[in-house]
MARPA-678583 format. One record per residue (C-alpha): x, y, z negated; chain; residue number from 1. Coordinates in nm, 2 decimals. Example, Ala and Ser with C-alpha at 12.3 -4.5 7.8 and 13.67 -1.06 7.14 Angstrom:
2
[r [1.23; -0.45; -0.78]; "A"; 1] [r [1.37; -0.11; -0.71]; "A"; 2] 
//
This chain:
360
[r [8.55; 8.93; -10.82]; "A"; 1] [r [8.82; 9.06; -11.00]; "A"; 2] [r [9.21; 9.24; -10.97]; "A"; 3] [r [9.50; 9.02; -11.00]; "A"; 4] [r [9.84; 9.13; -10.97]; "A"; 5] [r [10.12; 8.91; -10.89]; "A"; 6] [r [10.48; 8.96; -10.98]; "A"; 7] [r [10.59; 8.68; -10.79]; "A"; 8] [r [10.92; 8.55; -10.57]; "A"; 9] [r [10.67; 8.33; -10.34]; "A"; 10] [r [10.32; 8.46; -10.39]; "A"; 11] [r [10.15; 8.27; -10.10]; "A"; 12] [r [10.14; 7.99; -10.31]; "A"; 13] [r [9.94; 8.16; -10.50]; "A"; 14] [r [9.68; 8.33; -10.27]; "A"; 15] [r [9.52; 8.06; -10.11]; "A"; 16] [r [9.38; 7.96; -10.49]; "A"; 17] [r [9.28; 8.29; -10.61]; "A"; 18] [r [8.93; 8.31; -10.39]; "A"; 19] [r [8.75; 8.48; -10.73]; "A"; 20] [r [8.99; 8.77; -10.78]; "A"; 21] [r [9.11; 9.10; -10.54]; "A"; 22] [r [9.48; 9.04; -10.47]; "A"; 23] [r [9.79; 9.31; -10.54]; "A"; 24] [r [10.09; 9.21; -10.50]; "A"; 25] [r [10.41; 9.35; -10.68]; "A"; 26] [r [10.74; 9.33; -10.52]; "A"; 27] [r [10.99; 9.13; -10.78]; "A"; 28] [r [11.25; 9.30; -10.65]; "A"; 29] [r [11.17; 9.60; -10.80]; "A"; 30] [r [11.28; 9.85; -11.09]; "A"; 31] [r [11.16; 9.73; -11.43]; "A"; 32] [r [11.00; 10.11; -11.42]; "A"; 33] [r [10.87; 10.06; -11.09]; "A"; 34] [r [10.64; 9.77; -11.24]; "A"; 35] [r [10.58; 9.92; -11.57]; "A"; 36] [r [10.46; 10.22; -11.35]; "A"; 37] [r [10.24; 9.97; -11.17]; "A"; 38] [r [10.09; 9.78; -11.39]; "A"; 39] [r [9.96; 10.10; -11.62]; "A"; 40] [r [9.85; 10.26; -11.30]; "A"; 41] [r [9.61; 9.93; -11.18]; "A"; 42] [r [9.33; 9.75; -11.40]; "A"; 43] [r [9.41; 9.37; -11.37]; "A"; 44] [r [9.29; 9.06; -11.49]; "A"; 45] [r [9.54; 8.81; -11.41]; "A"; 46] [r [9.91; 8.88; -11.43]; "A"; 47] [r [10.13; 8.63; -11.28]; "A"; 48] [r [10.54; 8.63; -11.35]; "A"; 49] [r [10.79; 8.43; -11.38]; "A"; 50] [r [10.67; 8.39; -11.72]; "A"; 51] [r [10.37; 8.24; -11.59]; "A"; 52] [r [10.00; 8.40; -11.60]; "A"; 53] [r [9.83; 8.62; -11.86]; "A"; 54] [r [9.45; 8.74; -11.84]; "A"; 55] [r [9.29; 9.01; -12.00]; "A"; 56] [r [8.97; 9.17; -11.97]; "A"; 57] [r [8.97; 9.32; -11.59]; "A"; 58] [r [8.68; 9.52; -11.41]; "A"; 59] [r [8.47; 9.39; -11.18]; "A"; 60] [r [8.54; 9.46; -10.81]; "A"; 61] [r [8.20; 9.23; -10.64]; "A"; 62] [r [8.32; 9.32; -10.24]; "A"; 63] [r [8.73; 9.38; -10.27]; "A"; 64] [r [8.92; 9.12; -10.16]; "A"; 65] [r [9.34; 9.29; -10.15]; "A"; 66] [r [9.42; 9.52; -10.34]; "A"; 67] [r [9.79; 9.75; -10.17]; "A"; 68] [r [9.90; 10.03; -10.33]; "A"; 69] [r [10.16; 10.32; -10.12]; "A"; 70] [r [10.54; 10.31; -10.17]; "A"; 71] [r [10.56; 10.61; -10.28]; "A"; 72] [r [10.79; 10.78; -10.09]; "A"; 73] [r [10.70; 11.10; -10.08]; "A"; 74] [r [10.52; 11.08; -10.41]; "A"; 75] [r [10.33; 10.89; -10.67]; "A"; 76] [r [10.13; 10.55; -10.53]; "A"; 77] [r [9.84; 10.55; -10.40]; "A"; 78] [r [9.60; 10.29; -10.47]; "A"; 79] [r [9.35; 10.12; -10.21]; "A"; 80] [r [9.10; 9.81; -10.27]; "A"; 81] [r [8.97; 9.65; -9.95]; "A"; 82] [r [8.65; 9.38; -9.85]; "A"; 83] [r [8.72; 9.03; -9.68]; "A"; 84] [r [8.53; 9.17; -9.42]; "A"; 85] [r [8.70; 9.46; -9.37]; "A"; 86] [r [9.01; 9.18; -9.49]; "A"; 87] [r [8.77; 8.98; -9.16]; "A"; 88] [r [8.80; 9.26; -8.91]; "A"; 89] [r [9.15; 9.38; -8.94]; "A"; 90] [r [9.30; 8.99; -8.89]; "A"; 91] [r [9.03; 8.93; -8.54]; "A"; 92] [r [9.17; 9.26; -8.42]; "A"; 93] [r [9.54; 9.09; -8.48]; "A"; 94] [r [9.48; 8.76; -8.38]; "A"; 95] [r [9.29; 8.90; -8.04]; "A"; 96] [r [9.54; 9.16; -7.97]; "A"; 97] [r [9.87; 8.91; -8.00]; "A"; 98] [r [9.70; 8.64; -7.95]; "A"; 99] [r [9.79; 8.44; -8.25]; "A"; 100] [r [9.67; 8.10; -8.23]; "A"; 101] [r [9.79; 7.80; -8.42]; "A"; 102] [r [10.04; 7.72; -8.13]; "A"; 103] [r [10.25; 8.00; -8.30]; "A"; 104] [r [10.52; 7.97; -8.54]; "A"; 105] [r [10.54; 8.29; -8.77]; "A"; 106] [r [10.81; 8.31; -9.03]; "A"; 107] [r [10.77; 8.58; -9.29]; "A"; 108] [r [11.01; 8.76; -9.34]; "A"; 109] [r [10.92; 9.10; -9.47]; "A"; 110] [r [10.77; 9.07; -9.84]; "A"; 111] [r [10.39; 8.99; -9.91]; "A"; 112] [r [10.37; 9.30; -10.14]; "A"; 113] [r [10.41; 9.55; -9.79]; "A"; 114] [r [10.13; 9.60; -9.62]; "A"; 115] [r [10.32; 9.49; -9.33]; "A"; 116] [r [10.38; 9.21; -9.41]; "A"; 117] [r [10.10; 9.12; -9.57]; "A"; 118] [r [9.87; 9.20; -9.36]; "A"; 119] [r [10.03; 8.98; -9.07]; "A"; 120] [r [10.05; 8.70; -9.38]; "A"; 121] [r [9.65; 8.67; -9.32]; "A"; 122] [r [9.61; 8.71; -8.98]; "A"; 123] [r [9.88; 8.43; -8.95]; "A"; 124] [r [9.67; 8.24; -9.13]; "A"; 125] [r [9.32; 8.29; -8.94]; "A"; 126] [r [9.48; 8.15; -8.60]; "A"; 127] [r [9.68; 7.88; -8.83]; "A"; 128] [r [9.99; 7.92; -8.77]; "A"; 129] [r [10.27; 7.69; -8.92]; "A"; 130] [r [10.43; 7.94; -9.14]; "A"; 131] [r [10.72; 7.97; -9.36]; "A"; 132] [r [10.85; 8.25; -9.60]; "A"; 133] [r [11.21; 8.34; -9.58]; "A"; 134] [r [11.38; 8.67; -9.83]; "A"; 135] [r [11.57; 8.89; -9.67]; "A"; 136] [r [11.91; 8.71; -9.83]; "A"; 137] [r [11.81; 8.39; -9.65]; "A"; 138] [r [11.71; 8.58; -9.31]; "A"; 139] [r [12.05; 8.42; -9.12]; "A"; 140] [r [11.80; 8.08; -9.15]; "A"; 141] [r [11.53; 8.23; -8.93]; "A"; 142] [r [11.67; 8.03; -8.55]; "A"; 143] [r [11.64; 7.68; -8.78]; "A"; 144] [r [11.23; 7.79; -8.78]; "A"; 145] [r [11.21; 7.86; -8.36]; "A"; 146] [r [10.95; 8.14; -8.49]; "A"; 147] [r [10.76; 8.23; -8.18]; "A"; 148] [r [10.71; 8.60; -8.23]; "A"; 149] [r [10.88; 8.82; -8.52]; "A"; 150] [r [10.74; 9.11; -8.71]; "A"; 151] [r [10.94; 9.30; -8.93]; "A"; 152] [r [11.08; 9.71; -8.96]; "A"; 153] [r [11.41; 9.78; -8.81]; "A"; 154] [r [11.70; 9.76; -9.05]; "A"; 155] [r [11.62; 9.31; -9.07]; "A"; 156] [r [11.53; 9.34; -8.70]; "A"; 157] [r [11.89; 9.48; -8.65]; "A"; 158] [r [12.00; 9.11; -8.76]; "A"; 159] [r [11.78; 8.91; -8.55]; "A"; 160] [r [11.98; 9.14; -8.30]; "A"; 161] [r [12.24; 8.92; -8.32]; "A"; 162] [r [12.09; 8.53; -8.35]; "A"; 163] [r [11.97; 8.30; -8.09]; "A"; 164] [r [11.60; 8.25; -8.06]; "A"; 165] [r [11.47; 8.07; -7.73]; "A"; 166] [r [11.14; 8.02; -7.88]; "A"; 167] [r [11.01; 8.43; -7.91]; "A"; 168] [r [10.73; 8.53; -7.69]; "A"; 169] [r [10.72; 8.88; -7.86]; "A"; 170] [r [10.88; 9.08; -8.15]; "A"; 171] [r [10.69; 9.39; -8.37]; "A"; 172] [r [10.82; 9.60; -8.49]; "A"; 173] [r [10.68; 9.82; -8.77]; "A"; 174] [r [10.67; 10.07; -9.03]; "A"; 175] [r [10.97; 10.26; -8.89]; "A"; 176] [r [11.06; 10.42; -8.66]; "A"; 177] [r [11.28; 10.21; -8.42]; "A"; 178] [r [11.60; 10.35; -8.26]; "A"; 179] [r [11.59; 10.31; -7.88]; "A"; 180] [r [11.89; 10.20; -7.89]; "A"; 181] [r [11.84; 9.85; -8.08]; "A"; 182] [r [11.49; 9.83; -7.88]; "A"; 183] [r [11.66; 9.80; -7.56]; "A"; 184] [r [11.92; 9.52; -7.71]; "A"; 185] [r [11.68; 9.36; -7.83]; "A"; 186] [r [11.44; 9.36; -7.48]; "A"; 187] [r [11.81; 9.26; -7.28]; "A"; 188] [r [11.86; 8.94; -7.53]; "A"; 189] [r [11.56; 8.81; -7.58]; "A"; 190] [r [11.35; 8.91; -7.28]; "A"; 191] [r [11.07; 8.91; -7.42]; "A"; 192] [r [10.81; 9.19; -7.53]; "A"; 193] [r [10.95; 9.43; -7.78]; "A"; 194] [r [10.61; 9.58; -7.89]; "A"; 195] [r [10.62; 9.88; -8.11]; "A"; 196] [r [10.32; 9.99; -8.39]; "A"; 197] [r [10.24; 10.17; -8.62]; "A"; 198] [r [10.02; 10.11; -8.99]; "A"; 199] [r [9.88; 10.25; -9.27]; "A"; 200] [r [9.83; 10.09; -9.67]; "A"; 201] [r [9.53; 10.35; -9.61]; "A"; 202] [r [9.40; 10.06; -9.32]; "A"; 203] [r [9.50; 9.78; -9.46]; "A"; 204] [r [9.83; 9.82; -9.19]; "A"; 205] [r [9.76; 9.85; -8.87]; "A"; 206] [r [9.63; 10.11; -8.67]; "A"; 207] [r [9.78; 10.13; -8.34]; "A"; 208] [r [10.02; 9.86; -8.15]; "A"; 209] [r [10.20; 9.89; -7.78]; "A"; 210] [r [10.03; 9.57; -7.61]; "A"; 211] [r [10.12; 9.27; -7.55]; "A"; 212] [r [10.04; 9.22; -7.16]; "A"; 213] [r [10.08; 9.58; -7.01]; "A"; 214] [r [10.32; 9.86; -7.06]; "A"; 215] [r [10.52; 9.94; -7.39]; "A"; 216] [r [10.65; 10.24; -7.39]; "A"; 217] [r [10.97; 10.31; -7.60]; "A"; 218] [r [10.97; 10.56; -7.85]; "A"; 219] [r [10.55; 10.52; -7.91]; "A"; 220] [r [10.36; 10.35; -8.10]; "A"; 221] [r [10.12; 10.23; -7.83]; "A"; 222] [r [9.75; 10.28; -7.84]; "A"; 223] [r [9.48; 10.26; -8.13]; "A"; 224] [r [9.35; 9.92; -8.27]; "A"; 225] [r [9.06; 9.84; -8.42]; "A"; 226] [r [9.03; 10.20; -8.51]; "A"; 227] [r [8.95; 10.59; -8.39]; "A"; 228] [r [9.21; 10.83; -8.37]; "A"; 229] [r [9.29; 11.21; -8.23]; "A"; 230] [r [9.53; 11.48; -8.27]; "A"; 231] [r [9.40; 11.84; -8.48]; "A"; 232] [r [9.65; 12.13; -8.54]; "A"; 233] [r [9.98; 11.81; -8.45]; "A"; 234] [r [9.80; 11.64; -8.73]; "A"; 235] [r [9.70; 11.25; -8.64]; "A"; 236] [r [9.41; 11.13; -8.79]; "A"; 237] [r [9.21; 10.80; -8.78]; "A"; 238] [r [8.89; 10.64; -8.79]; "A"; 239] [r [8.73; 10.36; -8.86]; "A"; 240] [r [8.61; 10.04; -9.03]; "A"; 241] [r [8.97; 9.91; -9.17]; "A"; 242] [r [9.01; 10.25; -9.28]; "A"; 243] [r [9.01; 10.39; -9.66]; "A"; 244] [r [8.71; 10.67; -9.64]; "A"; 245] [r [8.43; 10.63; -9.41]; "A"; 246] [r [8.53; 10.99; -9.20]; "A"; 247] [r [8.79; 11.09; -9.06]; "A"; 248] [r [9.14; 11.01; -9.27]; "A"; 249] [r [9.43; 11.28; -9.21]; "A"; 250] [r [9.72; 11.06; -9.23]; "A"; 251] [r [9.99; 11.34; -9.31]; "A"; 252] [r [10.17; 11.27; -8.94]; "A"; 253] [r [10.25; 11.47; -8.71]; "A"; 254] [r [10.20; 11.29; -8.35]; "A"; 255] [r [10.14; 11.38; -7.99]; "A"; 256] [r [10.02; 11.15; -7.70]; "A"; 257] [r [10.10; 11.07; -7.34]; "A"; 258] [r [9.88; 11.13; -7.02]; "A"; 259] [r [9.84; 10.74; -7.06]; "A"; 260] [r [9.70; 10.75; -7.47]; "A"; 261] [r [9.97; 10.64; -7.55]; "A"; 262] [r [10.08; 10.78; -7.94]; "A"; 263] [r [10.41; 10.96; -8.05]; "A"; 264] [r [10.47; 10.97; -8.41]; "A"; 265] [r [10.64; 11.30; -8.45]; "A"; 266] [r [10.70; 11.23; -8.83]; "A"; 267] [r [10.58; 11.33; -9.16]; "A"; 268] [r [10.40; 11.65; -9.19]; "A"; 269] [r [10.60; 11.68; -9.59]; "A"; 270] [r [10.89; 11.61; -9.43]; "A"; 271] [r [10.94; 11.97; -9.25]; "A"; 272] [r [11.24; 12.16; -9.29]; "A"; 273] [r [11.16; 12.50; -9.32]; "A"; 274] [r [11.46; 12.70; -9.21]; "A"; 275] [r [11.34; 13.08; -9.26]; "A"; 276] [r [11.03; 13.05; -9.19]; "A"; 277] [r [11.08; 12.84; -8.91]; "A"; 278] [r [10.99; 12.47; -8.90]; "A"; 279] [r [11.26; 12.21; -8.78]; "A"; 280] [r [11.13; 11.84; -8.70]; "A"; 281] [r [11.36; 11.62; -8.87]; "A"; 282] [r [11.27; 11.30; -8.60]; "A"; 283] [r [11.27; 11.57; -8.33]; "A"; 284] [r [11.66; 11.65; -8.43]; "A"; 285] [r [11.78; 11.26; -8.45]; "A"; 286] [r [11.65; 11.13; -8.11]; "A"; 287] [r [11.88; 11.40; -7.98]; "A"; 288] [r [12.13; 11.31; -8.17]; "A"; 289] [r [12.12; 10.95; -8.08]; "A"; 290] [r [12.07; 11.10; -7.77]; "A"; 291] [r [12.39; 11.30; -7.77]; "A"; 292] [r [12.63; 11.09; -7.99]; "A"; 293] [r [12.61; 10.70; -7.82]; "A"; 294] [r [12.90; 10.59; -8.09]; "A"; 295] [r [12.66; 10.73; -8.38]; "A"; 296] [r [12.47; 10.43; -8.47]; "A"; 297] [r [12.17; 10.56; -8.72]; "A"; 298] [r [12.10; 10.91; -8.87]; "A"; 299] [r [11.92; 11.09; -9.09]; "A"; 300] [r [11.80; 11.45; -9.08]; "A"; 301] [r [11.69; 11.66; -9.46]; "A"; 302] [r [11.57; 11.90; -9.67]; "A"; 303] [r [11.33; 12.14; -9.78]; "A"; 304] [r [11.52; 12.50; -9.70]; "A"; 305] [r [11.81; 12.40; -9.51]; "A"; 306] [r [11.92; 12.07; -9.29]; "A"; 307] [r [12.16; 11.83; -9.44]; "A"; 308] [r [12.23; 11.52; -9.25]; "A"; 309] [r [12.39; 11.14; -9.32]; "A"; 310] [r [12.46; 10.95; -8.96]; "A"; 311] [r [12.67; 10.66; -8.95]; "A"; 312] [r [12.95; 10.53; -8.66]; "A"; 313] [r [13.27; 10.74; -8.52]; "A"; 314] [r [13.20; 11.08; -8.45]; "A"; 315] [r [13.33; 11.40; -8.47]; "A"; 316] [r [13.15; 11.64; -8.77]; "A"; 317] [r [13.31; 11.98; -8.59]; "A"; 318] [r [13.10; 11.78; -8.28]; "A"; 319] [r [12.81; 11.67; -8.45]; "A"; 320] [r [12.76; 12.05; -8.62]; "A"; 321] [r [12.84; 12.21; -8.28]; "A"; 322] [r [12.57; 11.97; -8.14]; "A"; 323] [r [12.34; 12.06; -8.39]; "A"; 324] [r [12.36; 12.41; -8.44]; "A"; 325] [r [12.33; 12.41; -8.05]; "A"; 326] [r [11.99; 12.31; -8.09]; "A"; 327] [r [11.97; 12.56; -8.29]; "A"; 328] [r [12.06; 12.82; -8.54]; "A"; 329] [r [11.85; 12.73; -8.79]; "A"; 330] [r [11.99; 12.37; -8.82]; "A"; 331] [r [12.33; 12.44; -8.86]; "A"; 332] [r [12.38; 12.20; -9.18]; "A"; 333] [r [12.44; 12.26; -9.54]; "A"; 334] [r [12.57; 11.90; -9.59]; "A"; 335] [r [12.70; 11.67; -9.31]; "A"; 336] [r [12.85; 11.34; -9.40]; "A"; 337] [r [12.93; 11.05; -9.25]; "A"; 338] [r [12.80; 10.77; -9.39]; "A"; 339] [r [12.88; 10.34; -9.40]; "A"; 340] [r [12.48; 10.30; -9.41]; "A"; 341] [r [12.19; 10.52; -9.43]; "A"; 342] [r [12.06; 10.49; -9.79]; "A"; 343] [r [11.69; 10.38; -9.74]; "A"; 344] [r [11.48; 10.31; -9.98]; "A"; 345] [r [11.16; 10.00; -9.98]; "A"; 346] [r [11.10; 9.83; -9.77]; "A"; 347] [r [11.35; 9.90; -9.53]; "A"; 348] [r [11.26; 10.30; -9.49]; "A"; 349] [r [11.40; 10.62; -9.51]; "A"; 350] [r [11.29; 10.87; -9.82]; "A"; 351] [r [11.40; 11.18; -9.67]; "A"; 352] [r [11.28; 11.32; -10.02]; "A"; 353] [r [11.50; 11.08; -10.22]; "A"; 354] [r [11.77; 11.22; -10.02]; "A"; 355] [r [11.69; 11.52; -10.04]; "A"; 356] [r [11.70; 11.48; -10.43]; "A"; 357] [r [12.04; 11.25; -10.42]; "A"; 358] [r [12.22; 11.46; -10.17]; "A"; 359] [r [12.36; 11.80; -10.29]; "A"; 360] 
//
């Protein structure tokens, strides 16, 4: 089995016919520099682009079926390969947890270049779901396919929340924290379970989920699904057959667990802001801002040695500053800026490292 790098808009057409290759998908919309970086770092045998197919003598990987790379929001991308057995375990878990069947109509709105989109693609394929594919610019076409489920990042679900969809049985949010206000809007509008989940490329995407049946706890990523989990010194560790290592893997996330066993992600360890030795958790501050300012649609807290804040919505900046200081004097913002939209990195993620570098 050999690795294939796919640089195409609709790679699903190739996936079904490339059993002799391990599959890696590169997002077509990324910059040329990013594509070149991925090509230089990966060992491929077949490159598929809009210009055609290009072969070379790459390595042999007998047990490898898919090849994934991290988004690189906190540093250089890392590359991971997974076997057909691991993929089978993942898809069985997802099919069981979400009760996917051939009666479902699944519309993929997450790029197959992202672990979120690719993992759910394989699960839907296993279940025999009716499948259609839409790029983000085509998102408004979603209602014509009458999907029975939707899984996406919050930025996409915000648009979905403006649509009329009467066939949904659940909505799944992953890859970024779902704002409480958006959760409540989706739940109220569609009257179906809104399921927050969490995964990592290092575990073929899917690790935790709120249950389809039972309590969905807003603001949590739910319970371990197909993996084991524990918290050690506030760090979230995972272990299981779909994880990239055999031992416990430190996800790099800070987390807590409530009395019912549900996990809440508190942010990346590397995103903590160290102000004169005082550790500030950006997600905690963002939640407090959202609760205090109803007109604040979105916000992002970031920085290295002092706090910076971007926010969307009609809020008086002096009142925002006063509230931050009321939380703790170390939260006094060095930069406080109202913006039309938060600058998101692909795929719909807030990159606090990128913001810190670009907002001085």
